[in-house]
N, C-alpha and C positions, 0 to 999 in steps of 0.2 A: 214386359217379360211377366209371363205368367206367374203366378202363386200358387207352390205347392203347399198343403199340409203338412209334409213331414221335412218339407224343406225352405222355408219361409224365405230364406235368404237367398234363392234365387231369383229374387226382386230385383235384386241389385247389382246381378251380372249384366257384363257387357254385352250387346247383339252379338248374338253367333257363339257364344259362350255356354255350351250344352249343361246338363246338371249330369249328365254320366257319360262318360266314354269309353268305348271297349278297351282293355287294355291286351295290346301285343302278347302271345305265349312268345317269347321272346329273347334271348340274351342282350345286354344293354350296349352290348358293343357290334349289334347289326345297324345302328341306325348308321354309324359312319361307315359301317363298308357298303351302303346302299350311297352314302354321301361321297364314297371313293368316285362309285360308277359313274354318277347324273354329273357332279361337277370335277373331274380329273386335275383341271390347269386351275381352277380356283385355291387363292394362298388359303389352308388351312390352319398352316401354323405361323405366328413372328412373334419370335424371341429375342426382344431386343434388337428388331432390323434383320436379324436373320431367320428367311424364311423357307418353307416348305409347302409346295401343294399339294392337294389330296392323297395327286400317285404317287408324288415322294413319301406322302408321310406314310401312307399303307407300303409303299418299298422297307421305309424304316421300320415299321410293327411288323414285318414278315420278317426281319433280318432278327430284331428281336425275338421272335416267337423261335426261330431256330436257334437262336444262343442258349435261349431259357432252356427249351427242353435240350438240347447238348448238355448243359447243367444237372440232369435230372427232373427238371421240374415237369411233373403229373398233373390229371385231373383230381382236382380235390386238395392239391398241395397247397400250403400258404405261404406265400409270397409275400415279404415285408419291404415297404418301398419308405425310406427314409431318406427325406430328398427335398429341396424347396421347388419352387416353382421353374420350371425348364423344360425344354422338348424330351430331353430324358425320360423325363418324369412321367408327359402325354404317354410317351411310346410305350416303356417299359409297364406300367398300367393298362394299355391294350393291350401288348402280348400276352400277358399274363394271363387277361380275364380269357382270350378265346384258346388260351390252351387248357383252358377248365379250371386254372386253377383259382387260390381265393386269395384277394388283396387284402393286407393287413397294411393300413396306411400311418405311418409313426411320423411322429415331431423331429425334424433332422436337428433342433438345439437342443433336443431332450438331453440330460446326464446317462454316466454309464447304468446307474440305478434305477433313473425310470425307464431305460429303456430295456432292463432285465426284466423288468415286472410283467411290460408290453411282450417279449420274447417268450417268455415263459406261457406266460397267458394264452398268447394265438397259436401257440406251437409250429412257429414258422420253421421252414427247411430253410431257405433261399431267402438273401437280402441283396436288395439293389441297395447302395448308401452313400451317398452327397461324401465326396473325399474327405470333406472338414469330418465328418463325422462316424467315419470309419474306426476309428480308434477309439471311440466311446462302442462302437458295436460290437469289435473284435473283444473290448475289458466287458461290455455287456453277456458274450453270452454262453459264459460259463456255467452247465446244468441246465442251458436251456436244449431245445431239437434243433438250435441253428447248426448248418453245416458248412454252406457256400456263402459267402461273401461276396457280393460285387462291388469293386469302387467306379464311382461317376464322377467326373469332373466337370461339372455343367458348363464353364467356360470354354470347352470344347465344342458345344454344340453352337458356339458363335464363328464367324470368319476373324483372321486374326486383327480388321481393323476396329473390331467392334468390341475383344477381349476386353478392354479395361474401364469398360464400362459398368463389368460387373466386381469392381471392386470396392463397390457398396455392400457394407456387412450386413448379413441378416441380423445378427444380433451380436451386438460388438461387445460384449463381455464374454460369451458364450464362446463366440468364434476365437477371441485372443486366446484363450481357456483351451480351446479344440487346435489351435496352430502351437500350440505348446507341447502335443500328447507324439507332433513327430510327423514326417512322410507317410504315407501309405506303405505296409509291408511289401516287399517285392514279390510274396507268394500270392496276392491277392490280385485275381484277375480286372482289367481295367473295362469296363463297358464299351468304349467304341471301339478299344482295340479287338472284342470279341463281336460285337457287330460285321465287323469286317470281312471277317472268314466267314461268318455265319451261311448255314443254304436258310433257302426262301421258301423250300416247298413243303415246310410241314402241314399238316391238314390243320386246319379250326377243327376244335370240338365241339361235340353237340351237347348244347347247353337250353334248358327249359327255362322257364319265368321261375318254376318250384328252388330252381338250384343257387347255392349260396354265392353268392357275388363279393363279398365285403362284408369283412369285420370292421368296422368304424368306432374306434374308442369314441368315448363321450368326454369332454373336456374334466371333467373331474373336478367341477365347481362346488360339490356336495360331498366330496367325498372319493375315494379311489379308484383312477379310472377302468371302466369296464367295457367290453366290446358290444356294440348292437351288430347284431347277424342279420346282416341285408341282403335279400336277394335280389336275382335279376329282375322281377316283375318289379319289386321295392322301387327302384332306381326308375325303370322305364315306367313307372306309373307319373314319379314326378315331371318327367320329360313330356311325357304327351298331355299331362295336366298344363304344364306351365310354356307349350307351343298355344294352347290354345286360350290362357288363360292373356298373354300378353298379344295374341296376333302378328307374331313375328313374320318376317318377309325371307322364304325358303332361298338360300343363296342368295340372299341379299344384306344379312347383318353382319356388324363386327363385334364383337364381344372382347370386353376387356376383363384381363385373369386379374385382378387384383390382390383377391383372399387367396389364404393359402391353401394349395389343394389336396393337402393332409387332410384339412378340416371337411366335415360331412358338408357345409355350406357353398365352399369354394369347390368342391369335389365336382357336385350335379353339374354348378352355374360354368365349370371351365371345362374338365374331363368329358364329361357327358352330354351335356347341353347344342354344342359347337356343332357334334355330326349327325347331330338331330333334325339342326336348320340348315346345316351347308353353309356355316359361319365362318368368318376367319378368327382364331382366337389371336387376342395379343396377348403376352405375357410377360408377367414381371417378376423377376426373383424374390423383390419384397416391396413392401406399400413404400411410394416416395412421390406425393403431391407433385415436385417440382418436375420428376421425370414422368410420369403421367400426364402431365399438360405439354412438355416438349415433345412427346408420340402423338400428340392431338395436335400439331402439326403434320406429322407425316401422313399416320394413319388414323384418323378420327374413329371415334368409336360410335357404334347405335346403342349400346346396350350395354349396363356396368352393373354388376350384383357386388355389394360393398356392406360395410358397416356404417352407421352414422357418423361418425367423427371421419371417416376418411371423404365423403361428399363433403363434409364441411370443410375439411383441411384443403382439396380439390379448389371447391368456392372461393377460400379467403386467395390462399395462392394465388390465382386466375386474378380476380378481385385487384392483388399488389403487384402482378405482374405490368412491368411495363411496356409487352407485347402479347397478352395475354389471345390465347389459340381460338378467337372469337368462332369463327366458318367451323371449325372442329368441333368445340362445343355446341355449338347448334345443331349436330349431327346427333346426338344425343336425345332418341325420343323416349328411353323409359330407364331410369335408375329402379334397382327395385335394394330396396333394406329389409337386415333382419338382425336379429341377435340382442336387441337391447330399441328402446323407443327411438324414436325420429324428435327433436325439438323443430317446431314451426318453424324458427326463425332460421333453420336447415334447409328445409323444405321450402320457405321461401327464397332464400338465396340460389339453390342450385335450379331452380325451376325459372327464376328472372334469366341467369345465365344460360341457360341450355333451350329455354323455350319449350322441353318435355318434362316431364312427369316425373315423380321422386314419389314409389309408394312405399308403403311398408308391408310384411308379411311375417308369417310365424311359424316357427316349425321345432322341430329338435332332430337331433342324431336318431332315434328313433322313429322318426316321418320322412328318414331320406332324401332330404329335412324337412320338407315342405308339406305344411296343413292347412293351412287359411292364408287370406291376401287381401289386400284393395283391393276394387277395382280398379282397371286400368285407365279410367276415365278423370275427370274432373269432379266426379263424386265423390273419390277418396278422400279418407279422412284421417290428417295426420296426427298422429300419437293413439292410431288404433289399431286392432289385428286386421281388420276387417273381416270376411265370412270366409266359409269354409269352400274349398277348390272342391272340383267334380269328383264325382263318387264319393265326398267324404262326409259322414254323419259326425255329431257332436251329441254331447248330455253335458249337463251341470248336476255335482251331485255335489252333497254334505262334507265339508270340510274334515270333518269331526270321523264321519261315516260314510265310507265312498258305494256304499249299497243302498243310499238314501237318496232320493231323484231330488234336488229343489224345486219347488213350485213358484211360477211368477207371481210378483207382487204386485199392487192394484196397476201401477204402471206397466206392468207387462214383462217386467226386467227380474233375471233371476241373477242369482250370485252363489259362486261356492267353484270347486276344483273343475275342470273340463278335463274330459273325457275325449279320446277320437277313435274314429272308427274308418276306414278305408286302405285301398289295396296298396299305400304307399308306408302302411303303417308294420314295421319290423315283426319278426318270427323268435325273437328272447335277445337273453343274452348269451353270449358265449361261455359253455361250461356253465352257467350261471341258474341253475331252476329253480332254486327259491328266490333269488331278486326278481327272475322273470315272471312268476306267480304271484307275485307283490306287486307288478306294473305290467304286467299284461292280463286282462279278467277275463272271462268268460266271453264267448262271441265277438272277440277280438277286438275288446276297450281298451284305448291306453292309457292311462294313469298320466297325465302331464305333470302334475306337480304344481300347477297354475293356477292359481286365483282370479277369474274372470266375471266381468258382466254381458250377459245379454243380453240386448233388448227384445221386444217380441218381434221383431222384421229377423232376427239370427245374428246381427250387428256384435263383431264382441271386441270389448277392450278387457287390456290386463291389468289386473291391480297388483300381483304379487305372487313372488315364489313362494308354496305352502312351508316347505323347510324354511325358507328365513324370515316367516314371521315370526312377532316379538310378540311374546305374550307378559303385559303390565297388568300385575293386579287383574288377572283374570280377562283383558280386554285384549282384543286382537290387536297389532300394530302393524301395518303395511308400510316395511322401510319405503318403497318408493313412491307412494303417495308425502311420506315425508320429504324425498329426498327432491320433487319436485316444486315444494316449496320453498324451501333452503337454498334451492338454483337462484330464484328470486333475490337472494341476496346480492348486494352491491358488491363486488370483488371477488364473488364465488365462483371459481372454471368449475369446480366438478365437486361432488361430496357422495359420501357414502355412508349409511345408517345401518347400524348393526346392533341387535340383543347380547350385551354380554349376563353370565349368567350371575345368578345372588345366591347366597346363602339359605335367601328367604323362598327360594324353588322358583322364583319368576325370574323377568330381566330387565336390566338398565338400559336404556335406550342410548346409545352412543353414536355422534355423527363426528366422521372425518370429512375434514375441509382439503381440497386442496386451492388457493388463492393467488389471486392476481400479482404479480410482483410489484410491489411495494404498498399493497394493501395492508394496514395493521391486523394485529390477531384479533377477532370479535369478542367477546366476554363470552362466558354463557350465559349472562341474561342478557345479553344483545341478541342471542340464534334466540332465546326462547321467546322472548318478545315479540320480536319476527316471526315464529313457526305459531305462534299460540292465535294468528289475523287468521289460520284456517287451519291450524290441526289440533284435533281433540288433546284435552291438559295431560291426560295420562301418554300420549303419545312423544310428549316433549322431550328434545334429549336432554339427559341429566348427566350429560357428560360431553366435551369437544376435544378433538382432537386437531391440529393442523401438521397435516405431511407433504413431502415435496410431488408425491403422485402415490394411486393407486395403485394395487396389483392386478394387473387385467392380463385375459386370456389372450391367446395368440390375436384374434381376431378384433381384440380390444375391446372385450366386455369385463367391466367392473368385478372382480372374484370376492363377494363381501366375505365367504368361509374365512379369508387371508387375511383379511379386514380384522374381523373378528377375533382368529387367534392371535393376531399379532396383541391385541390391546384386552386378551382377556388376561386376568389378575394370574 
């Protein structure tokens, strides 16, 4: 690959991946409409064995458009989707966007208080809601602009013979709480009943790449969730980039949808990418490794996006299974992991089982969500972020002053906060101009809040989050680096390192451990003795705690903010 002065990382691109790709000026729904024309008889959706061809999916979307139009959904209206992964979720998403509405994706396991904030913030007037979450949404809508709530029982997406499969709870504690709230009120219309009688001739609204498609709420790992405004161009750019990066086979792929659709990562790879590829999307209402393995026997995947623990659990379950779906696993050509680093042993275990590659990428909600990735080739480097996608530029700036560009050291390495610019970068936060100004700089540069190291060839390695950096006696402590070493202690299954504020104004390093069953709790002295082999003295833990589990986001990312709050004085 030819090396370019302004984008040296192009030398790492696999053959055929261009440095720049023209991004079509079209709505993100256009790809699925083309797939319907090209592959009408191919299975588009597989939900626990209930299938729809592309032609049948198109009919469902047209009926959903008719139903939403009859309920008053117009161009620019905000439609909240409060649903788990399902056929109904896929159909409602595409129908709302085709009407020119703006979709707001909300977590269906949220409490009424959490939903109230998001409904108020988004200004949603309509909501299609998982029937288990209807009571919470109705409780939350007081004082919001929400006028219409539709109940969707995703069990009705299945034939009767398969409905027992959905008895697996999405979130046991919250589902039990939801069940206590009672049945759906009679005045709340049913999604499936509406579709039965809906018209199918409602016209598709004209949308351009600059029009807003999505209000995607951040995970709130550093504060109150806020909505990233994503345009159709942002979403289309990720599809075009992904298709070129992974060299997918059009009309041949089978994509496993194990990530939650309401999350930016799951949305892109499940609601948008399959239509771009003419792929079959196999949907799972929640992640369960055994269910994924059983499905491998029936409809093997060729591609799966997930987070490191998902790949690890599937691999371990396959190794422990008396009848592992060997042939099905060997069909997986590519796994794409994000949101957190992939341990080397997970990569080795997965690639040995599948024969395919497990590569790591990087992004954030504000990038719709992917900006960087490892090449889809044996040259990938587990544990690193890789290089910028096509059309994407980076800068490395001072952690203390983002206007100062970091110069390379003698080895050509730059270390500082990562800035990203490209067609996938969002247009700002919904109704938050001050926060937008702090995050989105002049000329479209996005502050990621992540500290990275970039070598002379443009290869990027994550160091840590700027906001989660710990200050001890004026020295900067990066939690991820301390955690990486503490995980090598015998019996340690997981660990989170946080800084607890002290009266002196700096931080006290605290390590919260999850230990394997039967392992004795280590002493602080033992932890410090182990850590000082590779960790500077100022970064050594001054306090340790043992917990049953660490708080995680919906996709499994450890939420250090909650750990810090739990143990703050």
